[in-house]
N, C-alpha and C positions, 0 to 999 in steps of 0.2 A: 478657320482652323488650318494649321499647317502641321505636317509630320516631319520629324527630324530624327536622325540617328544620334545626334548629340544635342539634346534639348538644353543642356547647361550652358551652351554658348550664347549667353544673353546679349553679347555685342551684335552677333548676327541677327538675333531676333529683333533687336531694336532697329537695326538697319532696314529689315523687311517691313517693320511697322511704319517707319518713316516713308518707305516707298509706296505702300498701299494706303497710307494715311488713315490707319485704323488699328485698334488693338487686336492681338492675335492670341488664340488658345493653342498651346503647343502640345502635340501628341508625340509619343516616342515609338519608334519601330527600328528594325534592322535596315542596314543599307541595302541588303539583298531584296527585301520586300519593297522598299521604296523604288528601287530600279525596276523590279518586276511591274510595279504599278505604272511607272513611266512607259514601259513597253506596251502594256495593255491599253492604257487610256490615251497615250499621245502618239501611238503608231510609230515609234522610233524604229529604225532599221537595225539589222543584225550588227553592222559595223559600229554604229553608235552604242548599241547595247554592250558589245565587247569592250568598247573604250571606257564605259562606266566602270566595268570590273577591273580594267587595267589601272584606272585611277584610284579605286578603293577596293582592294582585293579582299573579299570576304567569302571566297569560294573554295576554301580549303577542304580537304577530305573529311575533316571532322566538322559536323554541323554545329555551329555555335548555339543557335536558339531554335528549338523545334517549332515553337508557336508563341506569338506575342499577341496579347489581348489588345483591344481598343481602349487604351488608357484614357483617351479623351472621354469616352462614354463612362468609364469608371469614375473619373473625377467629376464629370457633370452630374452623375447620379448622387454624389455625396451631398448630404443635407447642408444647406447654407446657414442654418441656425445652430451651428455648433462652434465652439472655440476651444483651442488647446491652451491650457495654462502653462506657458513656457517656463523653463527654469530661470534662475537668476543670471545665467551666463549671457553675455552680450553676443548676439549673432554676428556682429561685425568683426568679432575676433577671428572668424574663419573667412578667408578672403574670397572663397568661391560663392559666398552668399551676399546678396544685396536685395534691395526692395524689389527688383525686377526678376528675382529668381522664382517666379510663379510656378513653372513646371514641376520642380522638385517638391516645393511646398505642397502643391495640389496633389502630387502623386503620393506623398507620405500620408497626407490627410485622407486621401481616398482609400489607401491600404488599411488604415486604422478603422475608418467608418464602415467599410465593407465588411470587415471582420466582426464588428459589433452587430451590424444589421443581420448577419448570417448566423449569429449565435455561436461564434467560434470561441474556443477556450485559450488557444495559443497561436501566435504568429511566429513562423520561422523564416528568417531572411538569411540565405546561405550563399556565399560566393564560391563558384567553381571556376575551373580553368577557362571555360568559354562563355559562361553565362552566370547570371545571378538569379537564384530561384527564390520565390516566395511560396511558402506552404502554410496551410491552415490546419489546425487540429480541431476536429469537430466530432463530438460523440466518441472521443477516445481514439479516433483514427486520423492519420495525416493524409492530406491530399494536396496536390499541386494547384495553386491558384494562378500563378503567372510566372513567366520568365522575363528578366530584364537584361538589357545590354550592359556589358561591363563598363561602358563609357559613363554611366551614372552611378557606379558602385560607391565611390568615395563620397560623392555629394549626398547620396541617400543615407549612408551610414552617419555622416556628419550631421545631417538634419535630425536623425533620430537621437543622436547623442546630445545635441543642443537642447532638444525638447526634454530629455531626461536629466539635464543638468550634469552631464558627464564631461570629462576632460577629452576634448576632441583631438588633441595632439598626442595623446597616449594611446598607442595601438599595440603595445607589447604585452599588456596584462589584462585580465578580465576586469570588467567594471559592472556595477549594479546601480540602477537608478529607478526613477518612477516618472511616468507621464500622467498628468491629469487632464481629462477631456470632458467638456460639458456639451451634451447634445440636447438642444431645446432648453427649456427653462428649469426643468425638474429632474433631469437625468444626468448624473455624473458617473463617468467611467474612469477607472484607474488602470494603468498598464504598468506591470512590474517588468523592468527592462534588464536584461543580462547580455553583456557582450563577451565574446570569446575570440582570441586571435586564432585564426585557422590558416591552412596552407596558402590559400589564395586571397586572404583578406580577413576582415573581421566579420564574424557571424553574430546575428542578433536574434534573441528569442524574447518575445513579449508575452507575458501571462496577463490575460484580460480579467479584471476584477470588476464585474458589472453588477452592482447591488440591485439594479432594476430587474435583472433576470434571475436573482438569487431566490430559490425556493427553500424557505426555512420552516415549512410545515411538516411535522413528523408524519402526519397521516398521508402525505403525498409522496413519500420516499420509496414506497413499495414493500413495506414489511408484511410478512405473512401474519395472519390474525394471532396465531399462537406466539410468535416471536414478539409481536407488538404488545401483547398482554404482559409478557415477561419484562419487556423494556419499561413499561409503565410502572410495574412493581418496583423496579430498581430505581427509577427516577423519583419515586415517592418515598424512598428510604431517607431517614434523617441523617445518615452518615454512610461512609463507605467510598471505595474507589471504583470508578467506572472507566474502563479502558476501551478505546476504539482502535482497531488495528487493521492493517492492510497496506499494500504497496502505494507508492506515490501515484496520485491521480485516481484513487479509488473512492473519493468522496468523503474522506474522514472529516475534513473541515466542515463541510455542509451538514453532516450528521451531528457534529458537536454543536454547531451554531443552532441547529434546529432543536436540539435537546435543551440548550441554554435558553433559547427563545421561549420554549414551552414553560420554563420555570421562572422567567423574568417577570417578577411582580413587585409591587411597591414595597412590600414588607420583607423582601429578600435582597440581600446584598451579594452581588456576583463580581468576582475579580478574575481577570484572565491575564496570563503571560503568553505572548505570541511572538513568533519570529518569522515574518513581521505580522503586524495586525493587518489582515486582509480586508475586513469589513467592520465598520463600527456600528454599534447598536445602542439605541437610547436605553438608558437604565442599567447598562453594563459598563463597569470600570475596566478598561483595557490598557495593558502595559506592553510597550515594545521592548523586546529583549535586545540589549546592546552589549555584546561581550567585550567590546573595546574599552568600555568604561566600567566594566565589572558587573553590569546588570545581566547576570546569567539567569537561567531558569531557577537554579537553586537559590540565588540571591533574592529573586522576586518572590519565591515561595516563603522564604524566611520573613520578608517584609509583610507579605499578605497576612500571616498569622497574627500580626499586631494591628491589623486593620479591621478586626471584628467581622470577617466575612461569613456568609452562610454557605456559599458555593464557590469553589476554586476551579479554574481550568488552566492547566499548563500545557502549552502547545505540544511538547514531546518530552518523553523521559529518555534522556541520553546517557545518564551516569548514575552512580550510586548515591551521590549527594542529592540529586533531584528526586530519585526514587525513594530514598529514605525519608526525606522531609514530607513528600506526598503521602507516604504510608502513615506517618505519624499524624498528619492532618486528618486523614481519613478515619483514624481511630479516636480522634478527639472532638467529634461532633461536627465534622465538615463533610460535605459531599464534594468529592474531588474527581474531575474529569481529566483525561490525558490520552495521548496516542502513542502507539508503538508500530514499528515496521516488522510485522511477523506474518507468516503464511495463513494461520488460522487461530481460532480461540485457544485450543489446548496448547499450542506451541508457545503462546504468550506467557504461560506460567513458567516454562523452562527458561524463556528469555529473561524474565524478571529474576529468577534464581541465579542465572549466569551473571547478571548485573551485580548481584550481591545481596539481594533481599532474602532473608531466611524463609523457608517454606512455611513455618508456623506463623510468621508475621503476615505473610501473603494470604494464608488461609483465613485469618481473622479479620483482615481489612478489605479484601477484594469482594466487591458485590457482583460484578459481571464483567465479561469480556465480549465485546461485539466486533466480530470480524466481518469485513465487507468487500465486495467487488462491484464494479459497474459494468453492466452489459448493455449492448445497443438494443433499442426498441425496434421491432419490425414496423415498417410503414403500414399504417392501416389501409391506405389507398391501394397498395399494390401487392401486399403479401399474398402468397399462394400456397395451397396445400403441398405437403412434402411427404414422401415415403422413404423409408430407410430399411436397410437390411436388419433382420431380427437380431443377429449377433451384435451389431453396432448399438442397437437400442438397449440390449441387456447389459453390455459392457459399460454403457453410459450411466446405468443405474435404474432404468425402468424395470418394473416387475413384470414377469412373464404373463401373469393373469390380466394385466391391463393393456397388453399390446393390441388385442382385437378391437378395442374401443378407442385407442389412442389416436388423437388428431393433432398433428403438428404442422407448423407453417415454416416457410423459408422466404428469404429475401428475393425480390425480383428487380425493382427499380422503376421509377416513374418521375415525371417533372416535379411532383410534390416533394420528393426526397432527394432531388438532384441526381437521380439514377443510382443511388447507393442501396436502396432497399431498406434502409434504416433511418429513423428520425427520432432523435432524443435517446436518453438512456434511463435505465432502471436499476435499482440496487438489488444485489443478492446478499442476504444477511444471515450470519451465523451467531446466535447469542448464547453464550454459555453462562447461565445463572449459577452463582456459587451457592448451591443448596448445602444442607448439612453433609450429604454424601459426597458432593464434589469437594467441599472443604476438607473432609477427612482424607480424601484421595490426594489433595494438594499437600496436606501436612505429612502424609506418608511418602511423599515424593515418588509417586507411581510414575510409570513411563507415560510418554505422550499418547501412545496408542491406548493404554488402559484408561487414561483420563478422558480421552475422547469417547470411549465406550460407556463410561460411567455417566458422562454428560448427556449422551444420547438417551441412556436409560432414564435420566432425569428430565427429558423433554427437549433437548437441544436439536434444532434443525441444522444439519450441516450445510455448508456453502453449496455443495453439489445438489442436495435435496431442494434447497430454496431455488436454485437456478432451474432445476427440472420442473418445478411447479410453475415457474414463469413460462416455460416452454409448453406445458400442458394448457396453460391459460391463453396461449397464442400471443403472448406479449413479446417473446424473443424466440430465436431459432435455436435448434440443437447445436449448430456451429458455434454460436456465442456461448452456449453452456460449456461445450468442450474446450473452448478457447480460454475461458475465464476461471474455470474451476477444475478440481481434480478429484478422483475417487481414491479414498484412503483404504488400501488393502492391508490386512494384517500380515506383517512379515513373520509372525509366529502364530501357532494355533491359539484358539480362544482360551484354553486352560492356562496358557502362559501369559498371554497378553492381558487377560482379565482375571487374575486369581483373586480369591477372597482376601481382603485386608482385615485383619483381626487385631483388636486391642485388648490387652490384659493388664490387670492390676497386680500389685505385689502379692506373690504367693499363689496366683491362679495357675492351675495346671494346664499345660499345653499338650504334653505327651505323658501317658501313664504306663509305667513299667508293667510288662506282662500282657498288654493289649495286642491285638492282632491287626490294628488299622495300619495302612501303608502310606498315608500322606506324609509329605516332607515340607519343610518350612524354610523361609528366608527372613533373617532379622532385618528390620527396617530401622528401628530406633529402640534404644534402651539395652537391656541385657537379660539373659536367662541363665538359670543354674541347672546343671546336670546332676541328678541324684540317683544313687543306687542304694537300695535298702534304706532309704530315708536319709542317707548321708550325702553331703555335697562332695562330688569328686572332680567337677570342672565347672567352668563358666564360659559362656559365649557372649562377647560384647562388641564384636566388630560389625558395623552395618554392612549388609550385603552377604554375610556368612550364612551358608545353608546348614540345616541340622535335621535329623530324623530320617535321613535317606537310607540308612543301612537296613532298616526293616524291609524296605521295598527291594533293595538290591539283593539281599540274601534270602528274601521271602521267609523271614522268621518273626517271632513275636518281639515286642519291644524289650530291650535289655536294660533300660534305664528310664527314669522319669525326667521330664524337663518342665520347670516352672518359671514363672516370671519373677525376676529379681528387681522389684520396683515396677514402675509402669513401662510397658514395652508395646511395640507394634510389629507384627509379623505378617508375612504373606504365606498363604496355604496353597500348596500345589497337590493335585491328585497323584498319589503314588502309583496307581495302576497304569499311568501313562509314562512312567519313567523309562521303560524300555524303548518306547517310541521316541521319547526325547533324546535318548543317547544315540539312537540310530539315525534320526533325521536332522538333529540340530546340534552339530558338533561344538559350536561356539558356546552354547549354553551348558552342554554336558562337560566341556573343558573347564568352565568356571566352577561347576558343581564338584568335579573331582579334584580340582585345585584346592578347594575348601576342605574336602575330605582328607587329602594328603596332609595339608597344613595342620588339621586337627589331630590326626594320628601322630604326627611328629611332635606336636605339643604334648600329647598324652604320654609319649615315650619319655620326654624330658622330665615330666612330672614324676613318673614312676621311678626313673633313675634317681632323682633327688630323694624320693621317699625311701628308697632302698639304701641310701647312704653310700652309694658307689659299690655295692656288693658285686662279687664276681659273677654270681649267677645271673643269667639273662633275665631281665625284667619281663613280667607278663603284661602284655598290652591289654588295656581296658577297652573292651569293645563298646562302640557307641550305640546310642539308641537308634 
């Protein structure tokens, strides 16, 4: 073996091989480390030592490379029974590469193999001013694997681009490609490659798609028993839409594949549209989305409906066209799976409405929304008991009565987990099943906070509750719980966040003239008629308009009746809380009185019209 600062100088390597008359394995290091090794092992004096640095100055105030690994060991550890299926591009097109460029080829192979062997999900190769850094993402966290000298930057990037069948001469725009690697006889690993022009050169990120390590068993993903039972009910539905939501990297794809795998049977036809297809499964018909030729998610869905499918999966709902077709498919006898990027399950409903799906259509076609996060698992070998301040535990969501018996653990670090304290990941799941009550709330377009409360009443475990349970079970730490989930605090009091939602048929009474009740209402859908002495004097039809508040404000009996004109939906608020509302929540009270003023002005105009423009001042009709 020899160590060089510039291992790509294959002419010099060949000359050395001729001199020693044997093949050489080339390792890479910095000139500083090589010179320090000369001083240590060959006893060179100070004058010779200084002359080395005068010849090759690498002693600037800024340290180029803090630490360089033994890449010779890295490469030698790489398994010999793997091969990389190179792209169709001819390597000879790049003049730095030839048959003798073993150091770079081995280094690239070693980086890829090491990542696969360590269970890494992403490889980041990043050029900086003084060094080139390689980082791995494992269990959701990035850590530095190695630093490389800038002398091999272009060769390393070019080698990666050749393997991914990218244009090695184009360095000004991002490029995407794919590397296929075979390890042993039965293990195939794909790398999704993305390049990006950065300040100091091209950066590369590789997403590892290793089907051999893919766990598509629903029972192993970490569902709570209650959540898993609800999931099975939804999966066994004959039709409906099932949405999986969460940020990038939260495990949505694995959950979808696991669900499809559990339904993959000989008598069921499954079609998927993905961008791109990450893993292929026997028995599932998968389509790659290609927007350049018009194969969008919406186009794929339209074609799917003519292919007699039982189950459809669309990778992501991005627009109204895709959402609309997916909804119609879910209402016509198909089970439809898809994903969205939302913070939690209740927020997904608002997102779909924002896209353009009417709430009534959503309420009738949506079966469930599953929101998820991935938290790191504590290493079983080194986890240790942890104690926390009482206030921190309470603010995290633990109940005061459980604090005395609560046993939590924290990360420590050992060789088994590479000193991280964590090994592997576990899912935190929040499943909102669309029950009758949840469907009514969706159709009534209640607030996100109110929908969350109704869903919890119907049995939904929130993301924070699911994460806290994992901490109670010793699977993860409180730090991971706080990092991955949030507590949803009501910005308004319960009587405003979660009012009663009531539905009325044509002619049903909502307010009775002469009664002493004080509740007030907000119109959600439809319209109501205002009656005095049995005669209609006004009509309320604008969604969001309040009515019935005067009895509470003036502390008097009802001066008019209000009945439903056709079908309508209203929200009921307790009138005995109105003074508190006006005092503490000016935004809500401002909306309330804006409605009141508008109604009084409208009543004035009606009275003036009825009076035929008489000079006498019209008498204002007081509201209920």
